[in-house]
N, C-alpha and C positions, 0 to 999 in steps of 0.2 A: 257305871256298875263295875267295870273292870278296874278302874282306878281304886274303887273302895276295896275290891278284892286284893289288888296288888299291895295296898297299905297294910292289910291284915295278915298277909302271908310273909311280910317283910321285904317285898321287892321295892317298897318305898318306906321312907322313915316312919317310925311308929307315930300314928295320929298326925302325920304331916298333912294329908288332905283334909282330915276332919277339922284340924285347928284352922286350916285356911278357910274352911266354910264358915267357922265361927266368926272370923274377921269380915268375911264378905257379906254376912247376913245383915250387917249394918251399913253396907255400902253396895246395895244391889246393882247400881250402875256399872260397877267395875267387875261384876261376876264373870261376864263372858270374856272380856279381854285377859283377865287374870287366869282363868281356867285354860283358855287357849295357849297362854304363854307356858303354863305347866305342861300341857300336852305336847308342845312343840319341843320343849326340853326332853321329855320322856321319849319322843320320836328319835332325837339325835343323841341323847346321852350327854352328860356333862354337868356343870354346876348350875343349880337352880336357885336364883335369888329369893323366889317365893318360899322355898323349903329350907333355905340357907344350908344346903348340902349338895353333894355330887349325887346324881341319880344314874341308874342304869340306863343303857340304851335298849329301848323296847322295839322300836321300828316295827317290821312285820306288816305294815300297811294299815294297822288299826289307827295309829295316830298320825298317819302321812297327811291327812287333811284334817287339822284340828279345828273344827267349827263347834263352838258352844252356843247353846240356845239361851238367850237373855231370860233370866228368871227374876221375879219380884220377891220381895222379902218373905212372904208366906211360902213361896215355892222353895226357896233356899232353906227355909226351916224344915220343910218336909224332907229335902235332901239331906240335910243335916242329921235328921232323925234316922234316916236310913243308913247314913255313914257311921253312926254310933253302933250299929249292929255289928256282930262278928261275922264277916263274909268268908272266912277261911274254909269252912265246910258246907258252903251253900250248895244245894243240889242243882246242877246246871239244867236238869230237866224242867225246872220251873219256868225257864225262859220261854218255853213253848206256851204255857198258860198265859204269860204276860203278853206275848205277841197276839195270841188269839183275841184276848180281851181288848187289845189296842186297835185291832182291825175294825174298821166300819163294817156293820153286819152285811152291807151289800158287797163289799169287797171280799169279806170272808166267804160268802156264798159263791161269788164269781170264782175264787181260787179253790174252793172246795177245802179250805184250810180247817183242820181239826187237830187239836193236841192229842197225842197218842199216849196213854198212861204207861208207865214203865213196865208193869206186868205184861201188857200186850206186846211191848217192844221185845222183852226177853223171850216171850213165847215164840217169837219169829226169829230173833237173832240167835238163839241157842241151836236149833236144828239146822239153820242155813249156814252159820259160820263157825260157832264155837265147837259144836260137837264134831264136825269134820277135822278141825285143827286138833282137838284133844285126841281123836282117834289116831292122828299122825304122831302126836306126842307120845302116846302109849307104845307105839311101835318103836320109836326112837329110844325111849326108856329101856324097853326090853333088850334092844340091840346093844346099847351101852352096857348094860349089866352082863350080857353075854361076853362082850369083849373084855370086860374087867375080870370076869371069871377065867378067861383064857390068857390073862396077863398082857392083854393088848390095850394098854392104857391110852396110848396116843390115838388108836382107832376109836375108843369110847368117847374121848374128848371131841375128836373130829365130828363124830355123829351128832353129838349135842349141839356143837358149834354151828353145824350145817343147818339144823332145824332153827336155831335162833336166827341165823341170817334169813332163812325162809320166812320166819314169823315177821321180821322187820321189813320184808318187801311184799307181803300180802297187801292187796288193794281191795277196799270195800267201797261199794258205790250205793248211795242213796239217790235215785233220780228224781225224787220229789222231797227234798230233805227238810223243808220247812225250817224250824229253828235247830235242827241237828241232833234231836234226840236219839234216833236210831244210830247215828254215827258215834255219838258220845257213849252210849251204852256198850256198843261193840268195842270201842277204844278201851273202856274200862276192863272188860273181861279179857281182851287180848293182852292188856298190861299185867292182869293177874297171872295169865299163863306164862308170860315173859318172866315174871318173878320166879315161878317154879323152875323155868329152864335155868336162869342164873343161879339159883339155889343149888341145883344139881352140879352145875359147873364148879361151884364153890366146894361141894362135898367131894368132887373128884380132884381136889387140890389145885384148882386153876385160879387161885386168888390174884396172882400176877397177870394171868391172862384175862381176867375180868377188867383190868386197867385198860387193855387194849380195846375193849368193847365200849369205852365211854363215847358217847355220841352216836353209837350204833345201838338204836333202841326203837321200839314201836313209838311213833309219834304221829301228829295230825296229818303229815303229808300223805299218808296211806289211806286216809278217809275222804272220799270224793263225794261231792253233792252237786246236784242241779236244783236250782230254785228260781222260780220266775219272779218272786217278790224280792226286791233288792234289800229291803229292811231284814227280812227273814234270813237271807243269805249272809248278811253281816253278823246277825245274832248267832247263826250256826258256827261261824268262824270263832267267835268269842266263846261259845260253849265248849268247843273242842279244845281250846287253849286252856280255859279254866280247868277242865277235867284233866288235862295233861299235867298242868302245873301242880294241881292237888296231888296227883300221884307222885310227882317229883319230890315234893316236900314230905309226903308220907314216908318215901323211901330213903331220902338223903338228909332229912332233918332241915336245919336252918341254912344248908348250902345253897347258894343261889345258882340257877341254871347258867350256862355260858351266855355271853351277849352275842347278837342281840336276843333278848328274851323271848320275842316272838319272831317268827319268820313268815314271809309272805309266799306260801307255797302255791297259791292260786288254785287251791284244791276245791274251793267252793265257787261254782260258777252261777252267776245270775242270768239265766236265760230259759227259753222254752225247751222243755225235755223232749217234745214230740216233733215240732216243726222248725225247720230253717227256711228262710225265704230272703228274696233280694230286697224287698221293700213292702210296706203297708201303705196303701193309698186310699184316700177318702172316695167312697162310691158316689158317683154323680149320675143324675138322670140325663135325658137327651138335651135338657135345657142348660145343663151344667149346675143344676141345684143339687146340694147334698141329699142323698137318700137317707131317710131316718125311719125309725119304728119305735113303738112303745117300749120303754125300758123293761118291761116285764115285771116290775115290782111296785110301782106307784099306783095307788088307787084313790078313788074319791067316792063319796056317797052319792048314789043315784038319786036325783030329785023325783024319780018316778016310784022306784021300788024301795028306796031307802037302804039299799044294799051296797056293799063295796064293789065298785066296778073299775076297770082300767081307767086311768087318767090320760086321756089322748094328749094332753099337754106336755106329758113327761116322755119326750122323744130322745133317742140316742142315735148319733150318726153311725152309718154303716161303712165298712172298710172292705177292701179287696187285697188279698195276699199274692204278690207277684212271684212266680216260680217256686211254689211251696215244695219242700222235699222233706224226707225224713232227717230228723236231727241226729247227729252222731252222739253216742255216749262214750264217755271215757272208758278205756279198757280196765276192767277190774276182774278180780278172781270171784268175788261174791257180790250179789245185788240184793239189798233189803230196803224196805220202806213202806210207807202208807200213802200211796198215790191219791190225789184229790178225788173225792167222790162227787160226781154230778151224774144224776140219772140221765139216761138217754134222752128222754123227753124234754130235759131242761137245759141241754148243752147249748142249743141255739139261743135260748133266752139268756144264759149266763155269759156266753163268749161271743155271740153275734153270728149272723148269717155267713160273713166272709170266712171267719175262722173255721166254722163247721164245714163249709164247702171245701176249703183247703185241706182239712183234716181227712174228710172222706175220699177226696180224690187221691190223697197220698197213701192212705191206707185202705185201699180198695177191697182188700181181703177181709176186713173187719165188718161184720153185719152192722147195719144201720141202727138195730135195736140194742146195740151193745152200750153199756154205761161207759163213762169217760175213763174210768180205771182200767178197762180192759185194753186200752191202747198201750198202757205200760206193761201189761202182762204179755202182750204179743211181742213187744220189743225185748223183754227180758227172756222170753222163751226163745227167741231167735238168737240171743246171745249165747244161751246154752247149747242150742241146737248146732251152732256153728263152732263150738268149742272155745268161744272167747272167754266165758265165764264157767265156774264150776257148778254153781247152784244159785238159786234165787228164792226169796221169800217175800211176798208182798200181801198186805192186807187187801182184801178184795169184798165183793158183794155177792149176793145170791144169783147174780147173772152169770157168775163164772162157769157153772157147769153147761149152760146152754150156749154161751158164747165161745168160750175157750174149749171148744170141742174138737170135732173131727178135722176141720181145715187146718187149724193152728197145730194141733198136737201132731197130726200125721205128717205135716211138713217138718216139724222138729225131729220126729223119729226117723224120717228118711235121712237127715244129715247126720244124726247121732243116735244110732239104734240103742245105745246104752242109757239114753235119757229116761229118767224116771220122775213121776210127779207124785208128791205126797201132799195130801191135804191135812193141815193142821186146823182143827175146828176150835 
């Protein structure tokens, strides 16, 4: 997908990848090694015999391990059809839908994975991140105009440049980022704000000064994500880079970004957002036999009642988590996202006895009737209460008001009396 996007925005030769697919369609056995060779060249940069030209150095981790899935003739034809489309203006948010449809229904249930529509994302991102930044920007604009009216041009420019530096250092965390939709939308709106800042600098006569800011910009390193599904985490990285590069080409036209085109910021981590532990071990009984239970999903028809009943043959092994403790979150100014929804009664079924036991022992202050999402709320509230983050916005469930109540709220207010909680319905 990224290779098709790179071709259409001019990071690769026009129709270079598409024409290669045309050739490979009739030689399906060579598809995987040929595409792997192309990706290895894109990783390092240099001359590509396949495209008969020099290609940019992409690097950034995306092409570091270039493994292509072997495809047959019909599958290559489908890929070719997709490559013929124009990927320049692809909406990165669609990757969330693709991921959700690709997940096995059981895996989707276990992860609580659901694609969040853009309208819902913006409803949360705006009050949590964008509105506070815009409020700061309005104050900066007023100060700059005041300085200009007093013939203090250098002070006016310094005020705007300081805000630009601040904007380029703001960090946004999605602790359950999925395919990165929240981070991508936040990136897009912060880039719009950055454009306004640079326009004001231009209006203040800082055209030469703007050249000094090349390379100092809002970019993917500011957008942090935690995601337990490694495939989703990789997609989130791609989504951020596609969104960033789309903005680059809209702003600078056909001018390519500096090499390497991609950078491995390690800003998206594939790990558990709630628990850290030394090891996970298979739970065994006194005889050494693995302990199992019904998987909670598979059923069969009862020969007596004719109804669906649990299939006792569908067993899953149980595990124990050694030395469980609260997982650390990266430091960020703002926290946004849609944590996985798993109802309190179904956590054991979805994640297993061992995980639930470790979770409850680690977060002893969270009531047992709390839905899974409330553990994210508690950690985010603690980040606000201790002054680590400025604000957070998370999609939640109706259990919020009864779970996230006296104990969690009071503890946060004790540490930070100025803490306010606003519910966006």
